[in-house]
C-alpha positions in Angstrom: -3.4 -42.0 -15.4 -0.5 -43.5 -17.2 3.2 -43.5 -17.7 5.1 -40.4 -18.8 8.6 -39.9 -20.0 10.1 -36.5 -19.5 13.5 -35.0 -20.1 14.3 -35.9 -16.4 13.3 -39.6 -16.6 10.2 -41.8 -16.4 7.3 -41.2 -14.1 3.9 -42.7 -13.3 1.3 -39.9 -13.4 -1.5 -39.7 -10.9 -4.2 -37.4 -9.6 -4.5 -34.6 -12.1 -6.0 -31.5 -10.7 -7.0 -28.5 -12.9 -6.6 -24.9 -11.6 -9.9 -23.0 -11.3 -8.0 -20.0 -12.9 -6.0 -20.1 -16.1 -5.1 -23.1 -18.1 -3.0 -25.0 -15.6 -2.8 -28.5 -14.3 -1.0 -30.1 -11.3 0.2 -33.7 -11.6 1.6 -36.0 -9.0 4.7 -37.6 -10.6 6.0 -40.9 -9.1 9.4 -42.0 -10.3 8.8 -45.1 -12.4 9.9 -48.1 -10.5 8.0 -51.3 -10.1 7.1 -50.6 -6.4 7.2 -46.8 -6.3 10.2 -46.7 -4.0 10.5 -42.9 -4.1 8.2 -40.1 -3.0 6.1 -38.2 -5.6 7.0 -34.9 -7.0 4.5 -32.2 -7.9 4.6 -30.5 -11.3 2.6 -27.7 -12.8 1.7 -27.8 -16.5 0.2 -25.3 -19.0 -2.7 -26.8 -20.9 -3.1 -25.6 -24.5 -6.2 -25.3 -26.7 -5.9 -28.6 -28.4 -5.3 -30.5 -25.1 -1.5 -30.7 -25.2 0.4 -29.9 -22.0 4.0 -28.6 -21.3 6.0 -27.7 -18.3 9.2 -25.9 -17.5 9.4 -27.6 -14.1 12.5 -29.8 -13.6 13.1 -32.7 -11.2 15.4 -30.4 -9.2 12.8 -27.7 -8.7 9.6 -29.7 -8.3 8.6 -30.2 -4.6 8.4 -33.7 -3.1 5.4 -34.6 -1.1 5.9 -36.5 2.2 2.2 -37.8 2.1 3.0 -41.1 0.5 4.3 -44.4 1.8 6.7 -46.0 -0.8 5.2 -49.2 -2.2 1.6 -48.1 -1.2 -1.3 -48.0 -3.6 -2.7 -45.0 -1.6 -2.0 -41.7 -3.4 -2.7 -38.3 -1.8 -5.8 -36.4 -2.9 -5.5 -32.8 -4.1 -7.7 -29.7 -4.5 -7.1 -26.0 -5.4 -8.4 -23.1 -3.4 -11.2 -21.1 -5.0 -8.8 -18.3 -5.9 -6.5 -20.9 -7.6 -3.4 -19.6 -5.7 -3.1 -22.5 -3.3 -3.1 -26.3 -3.9 -3.6 -28.7 -1.1 -2.5 -32.4 -0.9 -4.0 -34.6 1.8 -3.7 -38.2 2.8 -5.0 -40.9 5.1 -2.2 -43.4 5.7 -3.4 -44.2 9.2 -3.4 -42.6 12.7 0.0 -41.6 13.9 1.6 -42.1 10.5 3.7 -39.1 9.4 2.5 -39.7 5.8 -0.9 -38.6 6.9 -2.1 -35.0 7.0 -2.2 -31.9 4.8 0.4 -30.1 2.7 -0.4 -26.6 1.4 1.5 -25.3 -1.7 1.7 -21.9 -3.2 0.6 -22.1 -6.8 1.9 -19.6 -9.4 0.7 -20.9 -12.8 3.4 -22.7 -14.7 6.1 -21.9 -12.1 7.1 -24.8 -9.7 4.8 -25.1 -6.7 6.4 -24.2 -3.3 5.5 -25.8 0.0 3.9 -23.2 2.2 2.6 -25.1 5.2 2.0 -28.5 6.7 -1.0 -29.2 8.9 -2.2 -32.2 11.0 0.8 -34.4 10.2 0.1 -37.8 11.7 -3.6 -37.2 11.4 -5.5 -39.2 8.7 -7.3 -36.8 6.4 -9.9 -38.3 4.1 -11.4 -35.3 2.4 -10.8 -31.5 2.2 -12.9 -28.7 0.6 -12.7 -25.0 0.3 -15.3 -22.3 0.4 -15.1 -18.9 -1.3 -14.0 -17.2 1.9 -10.6 -18.9 2.3 -11.9 -21.6 4.7 -10.4 -25.0 4.4 -12.4 -27.9 5.8 -10.9 -31.3 6.5 -12.5 -34.5 7.8 -10.9 -37.5 9.3 -13.2 -40.5 9.3 -11.1 -42.7 11.6 -11.0 -40.1 14.4 -14.5 -38.6 13.7 -13.2 -35.1 13.4 -13.9 -32.0 11.2 -11.2 -29.3 11.1 -11.8 -25.7 9.9 -8.9 -23.4 8.9 -8.7 -19.9 7.4 -5.9 -20.1 4.8 -4.5 -17.2 2.8 -1.1 -17.0 1.0 0.2 -15.2 4.1 -1.5 -16.9 7.1 -3.1 -20.0 8.4 -5.2 -20.2 11.5 -7.2 -23.1 12.9 -10.7 -21.8 13.5 -12.4 -24.8 15.0 -12.3 -28.6 15.6 -15.5 -30.6 15.8 -16.0 -34.2 16.9 -18.7 -35.7 14.7 -20.1 -39.2 14.5 -19.0 -41.2 11.5 -18.1 -38.5 9.0 -18.1 -39.8 5.4 -18.4 -37.1 2.9 -18.8 -33.3 3.1 -20.2 -30.7 0.8 -19.3 -27.1 1.3 -21.6 -24.4 0.0 -20.4 -20.8 -0.3 -22.7 -17.8 0.0 
């Protein structure tokens, strides 16, 4: 996305994700070094009518994601829940790699995100999707698996795990 300078230093900015509620945006901020030697931080921004953005998040209160291998070109994907109160990061950095899996964050508008839960650490996750009933679906192409969770701001339960042949993309339709 580009290079940003903030009051806390310089960052490379990746993977913008817009909240489905309100005028908010989550960005992955990578400390600006030639080879990305630090883990990314997540910042929430308010988006204004004319497209400008601002944040009150600081480098000391932004959470750091563990779903990145320093020096890698693979950045985690992200998606908001339908209600807009949870933001999920997911990554496929290989089977058995602790930088693979899912991180779920509480999202409170312009306030800093807070890590709520980690799931499937060491499991490569290639895509996630939400339905309107708090179900989180995750697929792993390399281990041919679909996971289904029920996720609310107060609980996470694994509902089912399905082995499926060669998953590639999924579409979730809510009724």
